[in-house]
C-alpha positions as CSV (number, residue, x, y, z in Angstrom):
1,X,-0.1,0.2,0.1
2,X,1.5,3.5,-1.0
3,X,1.0,6.3,1.6
4,X,0.3,9.6,0.0
5,X,1.2,12.9,1.5
6,X,-0.4,16.2,0.2
7,X,2.8,18.9,0.2
8,X,2.3,22.7,-0.4
9,X,5.4,24.3,-2.2
10,X,5.3,28.1,-1.1
11,X,7.6,31.0,-1.8
12,X,8.2,34.1,-4.2
13,X,8.2,34.1,-8.0
14,X,11.7,33.0,-9.1
15,X,13.0,31.6,-6.0
16,X,13.2,27.9,-7.4
17,X,9.9,26.0,-6.5
18,X,9.3,24.5,-9.7
19,X,12.7,23.8,-10.5
20,X,13.1,22.0,-7.5
21,X,10.3,19.6,-8.1
22,X,11.4,18.9,-11.8
23,X,14.9,18.2,-10.5
24,X,13.4,15.7,-8.2
25,X,11.0,14.1,-11.2
26,X,13.8,13.9,-14.0
27,X,17.4,14.4,-11.8
28,X,18.2,17.4,-14.3
29,X,18.2,21.4,-13.3
30,X,16.2,23.5,-15.9
31,X,18.2,26.7,-15.7
32,X,15.6,28.5,-18.0
33,X,12.8,30.4,-15.8
34,X,9.1,30.0,-16.7
35,X,6.7,31.3,-14.2
36,X,4.0,29.1,-12.8
37,X,0.5,30.6,-13.4
38,X,-1.7,29.4,-10.9
39,X,-1.1,26.1,-9.6
40,X,0.7,23.3,-10.9
41,X,0.4,19.6,-9.4
42,X,2.9,17.1,-9.5
43,X,2.8,13.4,-8.0
44,X,6.3,11.9,-7.3
45,X,6.7,8.5,-6.0
46,X,9.7,7.2,-4.1
47,X,10.5,3.7,-2.8
48,X,11.9,3.8,0.6
49,X,13.0,0.9,2.9
50,X,9.5,1.1,4.7
51,X,7.3,1.0,1.5
52,X,6.2,3.2,-1.3
53,X,5.4,6.8,-0.7
54,X,3.8,9.3,-3.1
55,X,3.8,13.3,-2.7
56,X,1.4,15.1,-4.5
57,X,3.1,18.3,-4.5
58,X,1.1,21.5,-5.1
59,X,3.5,24.1,-6.6
60,X,1.8,27.6,-6.5
61,X,2.5,30.6,-8.4
62,X,4.8,33.1,-6.5
63,X,3.5,36.1,-7.8
64,X,-0.1,37.2,-5.9
65,X,-1.8,38.2,-8.9
66,X,-1.8,34.5,-10.4
67,X,-2.6,32.2,-7.5
68,X,-5.0,34.1,-4.7
69,X,-8.2,32.3,-5.6
70,X,-6.3,28.9,-6.1
71,X,-4.8,29.1,-2.2
72,X,-7.9,29.0,-0.3
73,X,-9.3,25.5,-1.5
74,X,-5.9,23.7,-1.4
75,X,-4.7,24.7,2.2
76,X,-6.8,22.0,3.8
77,X,-5.8,18.5,4.8
78,X,-2.3,19.2,4.1
79,X,0.6,17.0,5.5
80,X,3.8,19.2,5.0
81,X,4.6,22.8,3.4
82,X,7.9,23.5,2.0
83,X,8.7,27.4,2.0
84,X,11.4,28.4,-0.4
85,X,13.1,31.5,-0.3
86,X,16.2,33.2,-2.3
87,X,19.2,33.9,0.1
88,X,20.3,36.4,-2.2
89,X,17.1,38.3,-2.6
90,X,15.4,40.1,0.4
91,X,12.2,40.4,-1.4
92,X,11.7,36.8,-1.3
93,X,11.8,36.8,2.5
94,X,8.5,38.8,2.8
């Protein structure tokens, strides 16, 4: 039986949220920046020593104008949140 976890991926635009998820999926880092509009959902499966695990990763757009109405309905029943920041950008901290 596969254990499933709902994971929110949050942060300002351009901090690398989508690049991080795509690196987990393919093993490759994409240098080209394409902003997420709204919400992208990725299912990632992992084989572990205690069995199979599936992460349903919800990758929200970092720009407020693209995702405000998406956030409210998806913040319930969350198992984990990953908040990403860019250490070279003070704006990403706010």
